[in-house]
C-alpha distance (Angstrom), angle and dihedral (degrees) to the residues before:
residue distance angle dihedral
M1 . . .
T2 3.79 . .
N3 3.79 118.2 .
T4 3.78 112.5 -126.9
N5 3.76 134.4 -173.5
N6 3.79 124.6 -131.0
T7 3.82 92.0 -77.7
G8 3.81 92.9 58.3
S9 3.81 94.6 -113.7
K10 3.77 125.5 119.4
S11 3.78 110.1 -77.9
S12 3.78 117.1 -117.9
K13 3.82 93.2 -173.6
T14 3.79 102.1 103.5
Q15 3.79 100.6 145.9
C16 3.79 128.0 98.8
E17 3.81 110.3 -102.5
W18 3.80 90.5 -137.9
C19 3.82 108.6 39.8
G20 3.80 104.7 10.8
E21 3.83 95.3 -121.0
K22 3.78 116.5 147.7
V23 3.81 113.5 -92.5
N24 3.80 116.9 -146.8
C25 3.79 100.6 -134.6
D26 3.81 91.5 -169.6
M27 3.82 89.4 67.0
W28 3.81 131.6 56.4
H29 3.79 112.8 -83.3
P30 3.81 134.7 168.5
V31 3.80 117.1 -93.3
A32 3.78 139.8 -179.1
S33 3.77 127.8 -162.0
G34 3.74 136.7 -153.4
T35 3.77 145.6 158.3
A36 3.79 121.6 -104.4
K37 3.81 120.9 -135.0
D38 3.81 88.8 -99.2
G39 3.82 90.4 56.7
T40 3.80 98.1 -106.8
F41 3.79 119.1 140.5
Q42 3.82 115.5 -114.2
L43 3.80 129.3 -162.8
F44 3.81 118.5 -160.9
R45 3.83 119.6 -159.8
F46 3.79 127.2 -152.3
C47 3.80 134.4 -169.7
S48 3.82 93.5 -140.3
E49 3.79 143.4 9.2
E50 3.82 88.3 -109.4
C51 3.81 91.8 58.9
R52 3.81 90.9 46.7
E53 3.81 91.3 50.5
N54 3.82 91.5 48.8
W55 3.81 91.1 49.7
V56 3.83 93.2 47.1
T57 3.82 90.8 49.2
E58 3.81 90.4 51.8
Q59 3.82 91.2 48.6
D60 3.81 91.0 49.9
T61 3.81 92.7 51.8
A62 3.82 97.9 40.9
P63 3.81 115.4 106.6
S64 3.82 113.2 -106.8
C-alpha cells in the first residue's frame, strides 16, 4: 500500500513533526490529524508516541 497525502499523490513528508527524525511510512507510526484554516485535511506523522504526545500538548497550549 502506498501512502498518499490529501491530493492523492505520493507523500514526500517522511519526517516526524516533533523532532524531525525520519518516519518509516511502510511501518505503523503514530499520527494526528487536523484541519487547516483553509479547510484542507492535514495528517501529521510522528516517529514515536512520545513525540506525538509532545506535539499534541504543544497544540493544546498554543494560543488560538
